[in-house]
Structure formats: C-alpha cells, structure tokens
Backbone as CSV, one residue per row, in Angstrom:
resi,resn,N_x,N_y,N_z,CA_x,CA_y,CA_z,C_x,C_y,C_z
1,UNK,10.484,-69.756,1.491,10.769,-70.714,0.138,10.479,-72.015,0.662
2,UNK,9.996,-72.354,-0.077,9.510,-74.126,-0.403,10.702,-74.876,-0.437
3,UNK,10.797,-75.911,-0.049,11.776,-77.153,-0.297,11.775,-77.126,-1.800
4,UNK,10.923,-77.022,-2.485,10.686,-77.315,-4.012,11.112,-76.307,-4.559
5,UNK,11.274,-74.932,-4.142,11.667,-73.967,-5.078,13.148,-73.156,-4.757
6,UNK,13.784,-73.082,-5.871,15.117,-72.850,-6.070,15.482,-71.683,-6.630
7,UNK,16.664,-71.178,-6.391,16.919,-69.469,-6.967,16.931,-69.414,-8.060
8,UNK,17.871,-70.093,-8.932,17.740,-70.158,-10.542,17.485,-71.314,-11.107
9,UNK,16.574,-71.368,-11.607,15.749,-72.484,-12.423,16.820,-72.870,-13.535
10,UNK,16.917,-73.922,-13.878,17.755,-74.400,-15.359,16.884,-73.768,-16.517
11,UNK,15.539,-73.394,-16.574,14.675,-73.028,-17.289,15.272,-71.612,-17.618
12,UNK,14.902,-71.371,-19.259,15.792,-70.020,-19.587,14.232,-68.771,-19.120
13,UNK,12.972,-69.078,-18.411,11.978,-68.633,-17.897,12.372,-68.246,-16.461
14,UNK,12.851,-67.049,-16.037,12.980,-66.708,-14.460,12.214,-65.825,-13.849
15,UNK,11.073,-66.043,-13.825,10.133,-65.231,-13.034,9.462,-65.805,-12.144
16,UNK,9.527,-65.848,-10.635,9.118,-66.745,-9.755,7.454,-66.585,-9.978
17,UNK,9.815,-66.828,-10.612,10.488,-66.781,-10.296,10.165,-67.187,-10.971
18,UNK,9.497,-69.207,-8.558,8.880,-68.989,-8.745,8.444,-68.796,-8.252
19,UNK,9.252,-67.033,-11.252,9.404,-66.798,-12.016,8.867,-67.003,-11.883
20,UNK,10.374,-68.905,-12.338,9.643,-69.862,-13.014,9.817,-69.706,-13.541
21,UNK,7.958,-66.773,-13.419,7.571,-67.198,-14.269,7.520,-66.204,-15.363
22,UNK,2.980,-68.028,-22.644,3.428,-66.893,-22.869,3.026,-66.956,-24.306
23,UNK,3.713,-66.562,-25.705,2.795,-65.625,-26.024,2.501,-66.247,-27.668
24,UNK,3.756,-65.519,-28.406,4.175,-65.712,-29.788,4.986,-65.183,-30.392
25,UNK,5.867,-65.366,-31.420,7.038,-64.930,-31.684,6.611,-63.470,-32.029
26,UNK,7.495,-62.335,-31.593,7.164,-60.759,-32.131,7.214,-60.781,-33.808
27,UNK,7.017,-59.841,-34.304,7.086,-59.594,-35.951,8.569,-59.466,-36.257
28,UNK,9.175,-58.946,-35.358,10.725,-58.369,-36.027,11.360,-59.994,-36.281
29,UNK,10.946,-60.887,-35.469,11.439,-62.237,-35.621,11.266,-63.259,-36.587
30,UNK,10.044,-62.660,-37.301,9.625,-63.382,-38.349,10.774,-63.748,-39.547
31,UNK,11.556,-63.064,-39.920,12.439,-63.101,-40.922,13.581,-63.528,-40.136
32,UNK,13.877,-63.917,-39.200,15.058,-64.376,-38.798,15.061,-66.228,-38.661
33,UNK,16.144,-66.786,-39.157,16.186,-68.154,-38.977,16.155,-68.524,-37.473
34,UNK,15.064,-69.206,-36.884,15.501,-69.732,-35.553,15.388,-71.456,-35.190
35,UNK,16.002,-71.539,-34.580,15.821,-73.078,-33.825,15.126,-73.021,-32.860
36,UNK,13.945,-73.598,-33.014,12.825,-73.561,-32.003,12.859,-75.015,-30.791
37,UNK,13.058,-74.703,-29.861,12.717,-75.920,-28.882,11.190,-75.870,-28.222
38,UNK,10.484,-76.928,-27.865,9.377,-76.774,-27.276,9.389,-78.024,-26.201
39,UNK,8.890,-77.659,-25.195,9.041,-78.276,-23.944,7.809,-78.106,-23.421
40,UNK,7.244,-79.274,-22.405,6.303,-79.270,-21.413,6.525,-80.071,-20.258
41,UNK,5.779,-79.637,-19.144,5.918,-80.527,-18.034,4.919,-80.565,-17.147
42,UNK,4.531,-81.253,-16.934,2.950,-81.900,-15.796,3.775,-82.489,-14.231
43,UNK,2.806,-81.715,-13.454,2.956,-81.906,-12.314,1.779,-82.026,-11.394
44,UNK,1.783,-82.953,-10.316,0.491,-82.829,-9.600,1.060,-83.397,-8.251
45,UNK,0.215,-83.052,-7.299,0.358,-83.028,-5.623,-1.063,-83.813,-5.082
46,UNK,-0.466,-85.116,-4.598,-1.757,-85.963,-3.905,-1.463,-86.046,-2.242
47,UNK,-2.570,-85.452,-1.640,-2.706,-85.570,-0.453,-3.778,-86.658,0.213
48,UNK,-3.455,-87.462,1.162,-4.854,-88.375,1.787,-5.497,-88.625,0.485
49,UNK,-4.829,-89.441,-0.537,-5.475,-90.114,-1.820,-6.199,-89.072,-2.645
50,UNK,-6.140,-87.718,-2.343,-7.018,-86.572,-3.108,-5.856,-85.924,-3.900
51,UNK,-6.111,-85.236,-5.196,-5.380,-84.703,-5.840,-5.620,-83.235,-5.561
52,UNK,-4.614,-82.573,-4.762,-4.756,-81.402,-4.284,-4.194,-80.205,-5.091
53,UNK,-3.492,-80.419,-6.119,-2.834,-79.411,-6.619,-2.406,-80.165,-8.187
54,UNK,-2.458,-79.672,-9.319,-1.782,-79.807,-10.511,-1.202,-78.712,-11.292
55,UNK,-0.309,-78.953,-12.341,0.233,-77.643,-12.740,0.530,-78.104,-14.438
56,UNK,0.381,-77.252,-15.345,0.873,-77.842,-16.675,1.524,-76.605,-17.098
57,UNK,3.390,-76.608,-17.460,4.088,-75.653,-18.090,4.336,-75.965,-19.455
58,UNK,4.270,-75.052,-20.271,4.534,-75.357,-21.849,5.574,-74.040,-22.070
59,UNK,6.648,-74.452,-22.811,7.464,-73.547,-23.039,8.148,-73.742,-24.248
60,UNK,8.295,-72.330,-25.036,8.887,-72.287,-26.710,10.120,-71.230,-26.565
61,UNK,11.076,-72.257,-27.013,12.486,-71.519,-26.997,12.862,-71.032,-28.597
62,UNK,13.181,-69.739,-28.523,13.959,-69.527,-30.025,15.266,-69.133,-29.631
63,UNK,16.002,-68.560,-30.728,17.503,-68.133,-30.919,17.470,-66.904,-29.780
64,UNK,16.150,-66.037,-29.777,16.248,-64.720,-28.935,15.271,-64.598,-27.838
65,UNK,14.188,-65.177,-28.438,12.946,-65.164,-27.455,12.330,-66.277,-26.427
66,UNK,12.075,-66.481,-25.422,11.562,-67.645,-24.683,10.190,-67.193,-24.577
67,UNK,9.148,-68.294,-24.626,7.747,-67.852,-24.349,7.198,-69.059,-23.455
68,UNK,6.675,-68.503,-22.326,6.220,-69.786,-21.457,4.619,-69.462,-21.034
69,UNK,3.856,-70.628,-20.794,2.581,-70.696,-20.195,2.457,-71.842,-19.343
70,UNK,1.960,-71.037,-18.269,1.841,-72.279,-17.058,0.294,-72.135,-16.704
71,UNK,-0.475,-73.349,-16.401,-1.778,-73.167,-16.063,-2.015,-74.130,-14.673
72,UNK,-2.185,-73.579,-13.679,-2.228,-74.297,-12.391,-3.532,-74.230,-11.770
73,UNK,-3.721,-75.615,-11.031,-5.251,-75.682,-10.271,-6.402,-75.379,-11.029
74,UNK,-6.289,-75.800,-12.512,-7.672,-75.370,-13.177,-8.918,-76.041,-13.161
75,UNK,-9.963,-75.627,-12.407,-11.005,-76.214,-12.148,-12.078,-75.846,-13.102
76,UNK,-12.595,-76.596,-13.758,-13.592,-76.719,-14.888,-14.933,-76.328,-14.345
77,UNK,-15.216,-76.980,-13.198,-16.323,-77.078,-12.510,-16.828,-76.002,-11.708
78,UNK,-15.797,-75.549,-10.926,-16.136,-74.335,-9.959,-15.558,-72.904,-10.668
79,UNK,-14.905,-73.095,-12.135,-14.407,-72.057,-12.585,-13.492,-71.227,-11.589
80,UNK,-12.326,-71.904,-11.669,-11.141,-71.105,-11.001,-9.970,-71.895,-11.383
81,UNK,-8.912,-71.203,-11.104,-7.416,-71.662,-11.488,-6.471,-70.439,-11.519
82,UNK,-5.418,-70.633,-12.116,-4.084,-69.659,-12.226,-3.640,-69.795,-13.695
83,UNK,-3.464,-68.847,-14.502,-2.962,-68.647,-15.714,-1.650,-67.405,-15.605
84,UNK,-0.384,-68.144,-16.048,0.512,-67.544,-15.711,1.108,-67.324,-17.526
85,UNK,1.632,-65.995,-17.910,2.046,-65.966,-18.980,3.605,-65.382,-18.850
86,UNK,4.586,-65.458,-19.823,5.894,-65.222,-19.728,6.656,-64.912,-21.060
87,UNK,7.053,-63.667,-20.962,8.191,-63.608,-22.523,9.478,-63.327,-22.020
88,UNK,10.250,-63.831,-22.614,11.604,-63.691,-21.885,12.595,-63.106,-23.638
89,UNK,13.257,-61.816,-23.609,14.040,-61.439,-24.757,15.471,-61.363,-24.241
90,UNK,16.416,-61.764,-25.252,17.715,-61.688,-25.355,18.327,-60.346,-25.841
91,UNK,18.525,-59.567,-25.190,19.311,-58.308,-25.829,20.467,-58.337,-26.165
92,UNK,21.412,-59.091,-25.389,23.023,-59.036,-25.689,23.267,-60.636,-25.056
93,UNK,24.393,-61.027,-25.443,25.081,-62.374,-24.826,24.746,-62.412,-23.505
94,UNK,24.620,-61.463,-22.430,24.419,-61.581,-21.241,23.408,-60.676,-20.507
95,UNK,22.581,-60.146,-21.537,21.301,-59.408,-20.609,20.157,-59.946,-21.153
96,UNK,19.453,-60.279,-20.427,17.994,-60.443,-20.856,16.808,-59.771,-20.112
97,UNK,15.710,-59.515,-20.631,14.481,-58.515,-20.181,13.277,-59.633,-20.576
98,UNK,12.273,-59.289,-19.547,11.150,-60.236,-19.693,10.003,-59.562,-18.788
99,UNK,9.006,-60.072,-19.285,7.663,-59.771,-18.619,6.801,-60.943,-18.197
100,UNK,5.882,-60.783,-17.161,4.979,-61.777,-16.926,3.733,-61.418,-16.463
101,UNK,2.699,-62.052,-16.727,1.200,-61.633,-16.381,0.550,-62.984,-15.713
102,UNK,0.464,-62.540,-14.549,-0.146,-63.746,-13.409,-1.815,-63.442,-13.714
103,UNK,-2.703,-64.031,-13.905,-4.399,-64.042,-13.996,-4.699,-65.386,-13.124
104,UNK,-5.744,-64.808,-12.157,-6.056,-65.864,-11.119,-7.568,-65.486,-11.428
105,UNK,-8.462,-66.546,-11.188,-10.007,-66.117,-11.316,-10.600,-67.298,-10.486
106,UNK,-11.755,-67.168,-9.934,-12.431,-68.161,-8.971,-13.123,-67.068,-7.888
107,UNK,-14.395,-68.013,-7.499,-15.452,-67.033,-6.803,-14.801,-66.622,-5.211
108,UNK,-13.549,-67.361,-4.744,-12.993,-67.178,-3.586,-12.059,-65.749,-3.810
109,UNK,-11.887,-65.327,-5.003,-10.864,-64.247,-5.481,-11.962,-62.838,-4.949
110,UNK,-11.516,-61.729,-4.131,-12.410,-60.449,-4.248,-12.216,-60.024,-5.871
111,UNK,-13.832,-59.963,-6.086,-14.366,-59.401,-7.318,-13.783,-60.665,-8.340
112,UNK,-13.685,-61.682,-8.198,-13.576,-63.060,-8.936,-12.678,-63.060,-9.601
113,UNK,-11.687,-62.230,-9.947,-10.564,-62.056,-10.795,-9.422,-61.672,-10.133
114,UNK,-8.211,-61.588,-10.559,-7.068,-60.761,-10.235,-5.915,-61.075,-11.115
115,UNK,-5.409,-59.942,-11.496,-4.322,-59.943,-12.644,-3.022,-58.956,-11.815
116,UNK,-1.715,-59.564,-12.162,-0.645,-58.774,-11.674,0.500,-58.971,-13.002
117,UNK,1.168,-57.681,-13.115,2.117,-57.793,-14.318,3.549,-57.307,-13.729
118,UNK,4.431,-58.170,-14.194,5.747,-57.373,-13.440,7.065,-57.651,-14.576
119,UNK,7.962,-56.948,-14.552,9.033,-56.828,-15.479,10.215,-57.507,-14.719
120,UNK,11.136,-57.907,-15.522,12.351,-58.637,-15.030,13.635,-58.365,-15.911
121,UNK,14.804,-58.418,-15.438,15.789,-58.232,-15.906,16.871,-59.116,-15.092
122,UNK,17.749,-59.910,-16.363,18.371,-60.798,-15.907,19.941,-60.721,-16.551
123,UNK,20.732,-60.701,-15.516,22.259,-60.626,-16.317,23.002,-61.715,-15.879
124,UNK,23.854,-62.236,-16.835,24.338,-63.672,-16.740,25.866,-63.745,-17.369
125,UNK,26.498,-64.208,-16.750,27.944,-64.541,-16.585,28.476,-65.992,-16.435
126,UNK,29.614,-66.882,-17.024,29.847,-68.125,-16.811,29.550,-68.726,-15.034
127,UNK,29.936,-67.587,-14.591,30.069,-68.190,-13.148,28.986,-67.657,-12.078
128,UNK,27.779,-66.583,-12.386,27.038,-66.017,-11.803,25.870,-65.454,-12.573
129,UNK,24.549,-65.323,-11.833,23.484,-64.731,-12.488,22.930,-64.014,-11.595
130,UNK,22.549,-62.521,-12.116,21.973,-61.901,-10.900,20.454,-61.567,-11.751
131,UNK,19.223,-61.530,-11.029,17.916,-61.604,-11.553,17.193,-60.198,-10.957
132,UNK,16.638,-59.200,-11.354,15.731,-58.488,-10.584,14.207,-58.221,-11.126
133,UNK,13.334,-58.425,-10.553,12.055,-58.402,-10.917,11.056,-57.562,-10.278
134,UNK,10.539,-56.773,-11.045,9.711,-55.473,-10.005,8.114,-55.636,-10.558
135,UNK,7.223,-55.286,-9.878,5.658,-55.496,-10.113,4.946,-54.742,-9.133
136,UNK,3.624,-54.915,-9.626,2.926,-54.071,-9.072,2.546,-54.705,-7.507
137,UNK,2.890,-55.908,-6.945,3.289,-56.728,-5.704,4.155,-56.609,-5.103
138,UNK,5.357,-55.908,-5.348,6.612,-56.100,-4.831,7.725,-56.191,-5.721
139,UNK,8.986,-56.661,-4.994,10.081,-56.810,-5.982,10.560,-58.006,-5.343
140,UNK,11.508,-58.500,-6.290,12.374,-59.785,-6.087,13.839,-59.761,-6.909
141,UNK,14.439,-60.051,-6.009,15.648,-59.939,-6.473,16.723,-61.347,-6.089
142,UNK,17.455,-61.747,-6.824,18.211,-62.876,-6.905,19.539,-62.921,-7.454
143,UNK,20.610,-63.804,-6.692,22.022,-63.910,-7.177,22.500,-65.311,-6.826
144,UNK,22.885,-65.745,-8.329,23.412,-67.152,-8.093,24.514,-67.530,-8.202
145,UNK,25.460,-67.834,-7.642,27.067,-68.041,-7.634,27.490,-69.588,-7.999
146,UNK,28.184,-70.106,-9.312,28.465,-71.438,-9.409,29.972,-71.149,-8.942
147,UNK,30.171,-72.282,-7.625,31.566,-72.029,-7.062,32.429,-72.587,-7.709
148,UNK,31.892,-74.247,-8.140,32.446,-74.961,-8.724,31.435,-76.009,-9.621
149,UNK,31.810,-77.027,-10.379,31.044,-77.619,-11.446,30.176,-78.256,-10.623
150,UNK,30.295,-78.734,-9.136,29.330,-79.289,-8.467,29.007,-78.928,-7.336
151,UNK,29.210,-77.522,-7.182,28.559,-76.868,-5.770,28.165,-75.541,-6.418
152,UNK,27.310,-74.945,-5.743,26.660,-73.504,-6.090,25.932,-72.872,-4.867
153,UNK,25.847,-71.594,-4.864,25.207,-71.319,-4.084,24.272,-69.735,-4.510
154,UNK,23.077,-69.502,-3.533,22.472,-68.470,-4.118,21.720,-67.719,-3.001
155,UNK,21.514,-66.484,-3.027,20.973,-65.729,-2.057,19.505,-65.055,-2.662
156,UNK,18.229,-64.853,-1.974,17.200,-64.120,-2.651,16.517,-63.538,-1.454
157,UNK,15.991,-62.233,-2.202,15.323,-60.929,-1.354,13.919,-61.009,-2.003
158,UNK,12.767,-61.095,-1.424,11.365,-60.997,-2.149,10.328,-60.349,-1.125
159,UNK,10.164,-59.139,-1.322,9.077,-58.109,-0.949,7.746,-58.596,-1.476
160,UNK,6.926,-58.321,-0.442,5.265,-58.126,-1.034,4.793,-57.062,-0.120
161,UNK,4.611,-55.944,-1.144,3.762,-54.644,-0.522,2.411,-54.906,-0.056
162,UNK,1.586,-55.693,-0.605,0.097,-56.158,-0.401,0.113,-56.556,1.022
163,UNK,1.177,-57.370,1.788,0.786,-58.005,2.947,2.069,-57.033,3.903
164,UNK,2.772,-56.678,3.460,3.838,-55.837,4.123,4.999,-56.976,4.786
165,UNK,5.329,-57.846,3.577,6.189,-58.736,4.462,7.737,-58.919,3.281
166,UNK,8.705,-59.175,4.034,10.067,-59.267,3.365,10.607,-60.307,3.890
167,UNK,11.352,-61.256,2.937,12.172,-62.149,3.179,13.205,-62.543,2.364
168,UNK,14.369,-62.864,2.984,15.642,-63.041,2.438,15.713,-64.637,2.898
169,UNK,16.518,-65.283,1.664,16.945,-66.706,1.558,18.383,-67.218,1.260
170,UNK,19.078,-68.103,1.682,20.219,-68.352,1.523,20.197,-69.836,1.097
171,UNK,20.656,-70.420,-0.017,20.228,-71.932,-0.328,21.749,-72.289,-1.125
172,UNK,21.916,-73.737,-1.054,23.134,-74.211,-1.823,22.669,-75.626,-2.454
173,UNK,23.345,-76.101,-3.390,23.149,-77.032,-4.256,24.437,-77.822,-4.128
174,UNK,24.589,-79.161,-4.225,25.682,-79.916,-4.011,25.329,-81.313,-4.804
175,UNK,26.202,-81.676,-5.893,26.189,-82.950,-6.898,27.197,-83.444,-6.379
176,UNK,26.868,-85.005,-6.557,27.879,-86.278,-6.756,27.687,-86.924,-7.906
177,UNK,28.439,-86.527,-8.787,27.888,-86.938,-10.188,28.203,-88.556,-9.991
178,UNK,29.234,-89.074,-9.411,29.698,-90.456,-9.693,28.797,-91.096,-9.140
179,UNK,28.089,-90.578,-7.882,26.981,-91.431,-7.134,25.894,-91.112,-7.658
180,UNK,25.389,-90.178,-8.691,24.079,-89.979,-8.952,23.117,-89.080,-7.939
181,UNK,23.909,-88.557,-7.238,23.310,-87.901,-5.996,23.422,-86.089,-6.012
182,UNK,22.273,-85.479,-5.679,21.945,-84.211,-5.702,21.415,-83.891,-4.299
183,UNK,21.857,-82.743,-3.658,21.636,-82.312,-2.440,21.381,-80.651,-2.552
184,UNK,20.239,-80.134,-2.000,19.820,-78.940,-1.958,19.514,-78.445,-0.468
185,UNK,19.851,-77.254,-0.090,19.071,-77.121,1.241,19.004,-75.305,1.451
186,UNK,18.103,-74.776,2.083,17.956,-73.397,2.163,17.516,-73.291,3.586
187,UNK,17.849,-71.685,4.242,17.401,-71.262,5.365,16.879,-69.835,4.776
188,UNK,15.810,-69.490,5.883,15.246,-68.146,5.269,15.220,-67.174,6.550
189,UNK,14.842,-65.932,6.428,14.735,-65.361,7.581,13.548,-65.183,8.387
190,UNK,12.363,-66.141,8.089,11.272,-66.390,9.013,11.700,-67.802,9.689
191,UNK,12.790,-68.274,9.715,13.449,-69.336,10.198,12.934,-70.711,9.867
192,UNK,12.680,-70.490,8.293,12.384,-72.033,7.772,13.385,-72.634,7.275
193,UNK,13.731,-74.091,7.605,15.028,-74.446,7.003,14.167,-75.782,5.930
194,UNK,14.528,-75.931,4.781,14.373,-76.831,3.909,15.564,-77.767,3.058
195,UNK,15.243,-78.815,2.746,16.165,-79.582,1.981,15.653,-80.418,0.880
196,UNK,16.532,-81.065,0.026,15.848,-81.962,-0.763,17.007,-82.882,-1.303
197,UNK,16.792,-84.344,-1.207,17.756,-85.377,-1.440,17.592,-86.071,-2.590
198,UNK,18.331,-85.909,-3.706,17.761,-87.033,-5.051,18.846,-87.904,-5.028
199,UNK,18.600,-89.125,-5.672,19.282,-90.289,-6.115,18.733,-90.774,-7.069
200,UNK,19.856,-90.679,-8.557,19.474,-91.247,-9.654,19.372,-92.984,-9.285
201,UNK,18.396,-93.624,-9.598,18.405,-95.126,-9.552,18.826,-96.007,-10.512
202,UNK,19.077,-95.247,-11.830,19.860,-96.400,-12.858,20.480,-95.093,-13.765
203,UNK,21.454,-95.710,-14.147,22.270,-94.939,-15.459,21.444,-95.015,-16.502
204,UNK,21.000,-96.118,-16.892,20.133,-96.307,-18.121,18.543,-95.995,-18.018
205,UNK,17.982,-95.990,-16.896,16.723,-95.817,-16.919,16.741,-94.630,-16.486
206,UNK,15.440,-93.232,-16.444,15.170,-92.263,-15.870,14.352,-92.282,-14.948
207,UNK,14.905,-92.617,-13.762,14.285,-92.578,-12.654,15.189,-92.450,-11.366
208,UNK,14.589,-91.191,-10.546,15.005,-90.589,-9.451,14.615,-90.353,-8.240
209,UNK,14.974,-91.180,-7.446,14.214,-91.061,-6.088,14.695,-89.642,-5.343
210,UNK,13.555,-89.214,-4.490,13.658,-87.732,-3.899,12.871,-87.817,-2.559
211,UNK,13.408,-87.262,-1.804,12.965,-87.067,-0.392,13.417,-85.593,-0.149
212,UNK,12.493,-84.763,0.412,12.299,-83.582,1.030,11.806,-83.346,2.193
213,UNK,12.165,-81.962,2.832,11.406,-81.909,4.259,11.619,-80.336,4.491
214,UNK,10.848,-79.584,5.121,10.779,-78.056,5.077,10.135,-77.952,6.723
215,UNK,10.839,-77.304,7.442,10.777,-76.819,9.040,10.616,-75.635,9.321
216,UNK,9.659,-75.141,9.757,9.776,-73.492,10.448,9.775,-73.654,11.760
217,UNK,11.083,-73.069,12.362,11.014,-73.290,13.896,10.400,-72.192,14.629
218,UNK,9.909,-71.133,13.881,9.279,-70.242,14.649,7.870,-70.456,14.699
219,UNK,7.139,-71.652,14.239,6.010,-71.864,14.120,5.732,-73.441,14.777
220,UNK,7.044,-73.735,14.715,6.943,-75.559,15.299,6.433,-76.258,14.339
221,UNK,6.343,-76.131,13.081,5.554,-76.823,11.804,6.514,-77.246,11.008
222,UNK,6.468,-78.482,10.311,6.955,-79.093,9.120,6.168,-79.830,8.242
223,UNK,7.156,-79.990,7.134,6.094,-81.200,6.040,7.947,-81.944,5.980
224,UNK,7.142,-83.245,5.094,8.149,-84.104,4.999,7.535,-85.073,3.734
225,UNK,8.196,-85.100,2.557,7.902,-85.789,1.744,8.809,-86.696,0.909
226,UNK,8.128,-87.670,0.043,9.149,-88.775,-0.486,8.286,-88.549,-2.218
227,UNK,9.324,-88.899,-3.229,8.578,-89.030,-4.327,9.484,-89.685,-5.485
228,UNK,9.019,-90.259,-6.643,9.735,-90.819,-7.521,9.604,-89.597,-9.199
229,UNK,10.993,-89.666,-9.420,10.691,-88.599,-10.544,11.159,-89.526,-11.830
230,UNK,10.418,-89.315,-12.844,10.479,-89.985,-13.807,10.721,-89.140,-15.086
231,UNK,11.996,-89.223,-15.484,12.434,-88.227,-16.709,13.869,-87.672,-16.609
C-alpha cells in the first residue's frame, strides 16, 4: 500500500479501490428527480523534471447512482494508457453495490490490450464501513472504523491470483482541526511502512503543505516526497 493510498476514500466510488475504482444514468432513474453533482480531479507526478504520470478522474453523483471515469497515463503518440469505468448503485440506506471495468492498452501489454471486470459490495454505518470486491484477478476486503471525530483506523486485505500474492495492511488517520494538521500512517505484511503529514497553510486560502514517505524494510528501499495541494 503506497503512502498515497488509503483505505476508504471520501469519494462515493470505492473500488481500488485504489477502487477508487463510468457511464450514464440507468433507464429506471430517468423519471426520478435527481440532485446531480459533477466533480473532476487532475493529478500529475514529476520526477527529474519529467512528467512520469498523469491521471484525470471525473465523477457524476446522483441520489441513487454514482458514475466515475478515470483516464491514466494516456499517451496518444505511443497509443497506450489505462481507462477505468465505475458504477455504484445505492440499494438501501446502508448497502451499495457496484461494478468496475479496467481497460489497459499499449504495445508493452501482451496482446496489446487487457481488461478486468470486478464487482463490489459496501455496507456503511455511522461509525464503520466494510467493503468486499471480487474480480477475475483476485479479491479485496476493507474495514474502516471511525473511533472519534478526529481519529479513525482501517484494515485491508488484497490478493492477486495472477501473481499469487496477498497483502494485509493496517492504517490510521488522526486530525488536529485547530492546527489544520492531518496525519496518516500504514504498515503491511510486506514490511512496508508509510506516512503522510498534511498542514493547511491558511484558513482563508486553499493551500496545504504535504510531506510523505514510504520505506520497505525487507527490500531496504524507500521513497520520500513533498508537495503543495491546492483546493
């Protein structure tokens, strides 16, 4: 689990995860009055003065349905990239079901294309959330628990049948609202330890300083980064 990946995102789309991870309103909803919210997010990663990764996420939320579309590392010249479509449908106040289709294409992919379909089930209460995702490549289970308004914990189990691996992760998040500080940390069964520290620089302006690190004790390898979040 990377220092940027956390167990239950604030978004309504929970298919990794990172669900994370869509399409159009089903016909049965066309006659229902909906309050629709459209959101988008763009992310980029720069290493040694080069753009090594880019991702755009678009989300449309209705009263009962959330649709998501993610485009990652799209290269029009080399004809490669990743497309992820998500559909999340609320069945009851506590129960949601969803599906995710991942499509990856490029010359480096065997057969030049790869697709995976997975299904997800999420049960939510005021203090905890449980998610199960099953697909052709494996299974993913997540449990998130809100201990207090400013302290929460989570556990995650993820298996990949293609490579024969399984990883368990424990993580926590603590907030200091008066100081504008958020801290996250995680440890997994591969002996990877990660942490993120965020500090809001101004109450009036949407600027947040972020510092993160990830270290794998088994491989004796680590990463460290700093950033500025606007928004």
